[in-house]
C-alpha positions in Angstrom: 87.5 156.7 16.0 84.7 154.6 14.5 82.1 156.0 12.1 79.3 155.2 14.6 81.1 157.2 17.3 81.3 160.2 15.0 77.6 160.0 14.2 76.8 159.9 18.0 79.0 162.9 18.6 77.3 164.9 15.8 73.8 163.8 17.1 74.8 164.9 20.6 76.1 168.3 19.4 72.9 168.8 17.4 70.7 168.0 20.4 72.7 170.4 22.6 72.3 173.1 20.0 68.6 172.4 19.7 68.1 172.6 23.5 70.2 175.8 23.7 68.1 177.3 20.9 64.8 176.4 22.5 66.0 177.8 25.8 67.0 181.0 24.0 63.5 181.2 22.4 61.8 180.8 25.8 64.0 183.6 27.3 63.1 185.8 24.3 59.4 185.0 24.8 59.6 186.3 28.4 61.5 189.4 27.4 59.7 190.4 24.1 56.3 188.7 24.4 55.1 186.8 21.3 57.8 185.0 19.4 57.2 183.7 15.9 59.2 181.3 13.8 59.1 182.1 10.1 60.2 179.8 7.3 61.8 181.7 4.4 60.3 181.3 1.0 61.9 182.6 -2.2 65.3 184.0 -3.1 64.8 187.7 -2.4 67.1 187.8 0.7 70.0 185.7 -0.8 72.7 185.2 0.3 71.8 186.0 3.9 68.5 184.0 4.0 67.9 180.9 1.8 64.8 179.0 1.0 63.5 177.0 4.1 65.8 178.9 6.6 63.9 179.3 9.9 64.1 182.8 11.4 62.9 184.0 14.8 60.6 187.1 14.6 60.2 189.3 17.6 57.6 192.1 17.9 59.5 195.4 17.9 58.7 199.1 18.4 62.3 200.2 17.6 63.4 199.5 14.1 66.9 200.6 12.9 68.6 200.9 9.6 69.8 197.5 8.4 67.2 195.5 10.5 65.5 192.6 8.8 61.8 193.2 9.3 58.6 191.3 8.4 55.6 193.1 6.9 52.4 192.1 5.3 52.4 192.9 1.5 49.6 193.7 -1.0 48.6 190.0 -1.4 48.4 189.4 2.4 51.7 187.5 2.4 54.4 188.0 4.9 57.6 189.5 3.5 61.0 189.5 5.2 63.2 192.3 3.9 65.9 194.7 5.0 65.2 198.3 6.1 67.4 200.5 3.9 66.0 203.9 4.9 63.8 205.4 7.6 61.9 208.6 6.9 60.5 210.8 9.6 57.5 212.6 8.1 56.3 216.1 8.7 53.2 214.7 10.4 55.4 212.8 12.9 54.9 209.3 11.4 57.7 207.1 10.1 58.0 205.2 6.9 60.4 202.4 6.2 62.0 201.8 2.8 62.6 198.1 2.5 64.3 195.9 -0.1 65.2 192.3 -0.5 69.0 191.9 -0.5 68.7 190.1 -3.9 66.1 192.4 -5.4 66.8 195.3 -7.8 64.0 197.5 -6.6 62.6 198.7 -3.3 59.2 197.2 -2.2 57.2 200.4 -2.4 57.8 201.4 -6.0 55.0 201.2 -8.7 55.8 197.5 -9.6 57.0 196.5 -6.1 55.2 193.9 -3.9 54.0 196.5 -1.4 52.7 199.5 -3.5 49.1 199.3 -2.3 50.0 199.0 1.4 52.8 201.6 1.2 52.2 205.2 2.2 53.6 208.5 1.0 54.7 211.5 3.1 56.7 214.7 3.0 60.1 214.0 4.5 61.3 215.9 7.5 64.3 213.7 8.1 65.7 210.8 6.1 68.3 208.2 7.2 69.8 205.9 4.6 71.8 202.8 5.1 75.3 203.4 3.6 75.6 202.1 0.0 71.9 202.0 -0.6 71.3 205.6 -1.7 70.5 204.7 -5.3 67.8 202.2 -4.2 66.3 204.8 -1.8 66.2 207.2 -4.6 63.6 204.9 -6.3 61.2 205.7 -3.5 61.7 209.5 -3.5 59.9 212.1 -5.6 60.8 215.7 -4.8 60.3 216.1 -1.0 58.1 213.0 -0.8 59.0 209.4 -0.1 57.0 206.2 -0.4 57.6 203.4 2.2 56.1 200.9 4.5 54.1 202.4 7.4 54.9 201.3 11.0 51.4 199.8 11.2 52.3 197.2 8.6 55.5 196.0 10.3 54.8 192.7 12.1 58.3 192.5 13.8 61.9 192.0 13.1 64.3 189.1 12.9 66.2 188.2 16.0 69.8 189.2 15.6 72.9 189.0 17.8 75.8 191.3 17.1 74.2 192.3 13.8 73.9 188.7 12.7 70.5 187.2 12.0 69.8 184.1 14.2 68.6 181.4 11.8 68.4 177.7 11.4 69.6 176.5 8.0 69.0 173.2 6.3 66.6 171.7 8.8 63.7 171.3 6.4 66.0 169.8 3.7 66.4 166.8 6.0 62.9 165.5 5.1 62.9 162.1 3.3 
């Protein structure tokens, strides 16, 4: 097989993938409403998400442990991090403890990126993602917990079979 034929096959596969992805986005739009494409900046979600990865963000009313969510931080920037705990508060509200996979601290602690927008409540029920208990402990003081309120969550990353749907390396193709 000639080099030119190999390149044509790769281009064809790429175009088919792109068409399938755009079709999938359109279907998601009709099911979920607004669909947002987010470009990852920074290294806080390594190795799952790398700089310039493109992720599909869907509005969501149901957030589960392990979901990758987007929220607006103290500086008005959008942050994409993992939900490692969900606290049901005595007042009926929910708080989400979030953390970048590559970060040492949760987002709502005193030097975290979301302290000012985080809220505190008395815990009625706390669910924690297995293996993340030491991190969740950073957000707990006695019977109180600090986390991201539902009102600050913009949406969550589209995932299939617990795998985040992303496009990797597309922006690195720029000349």
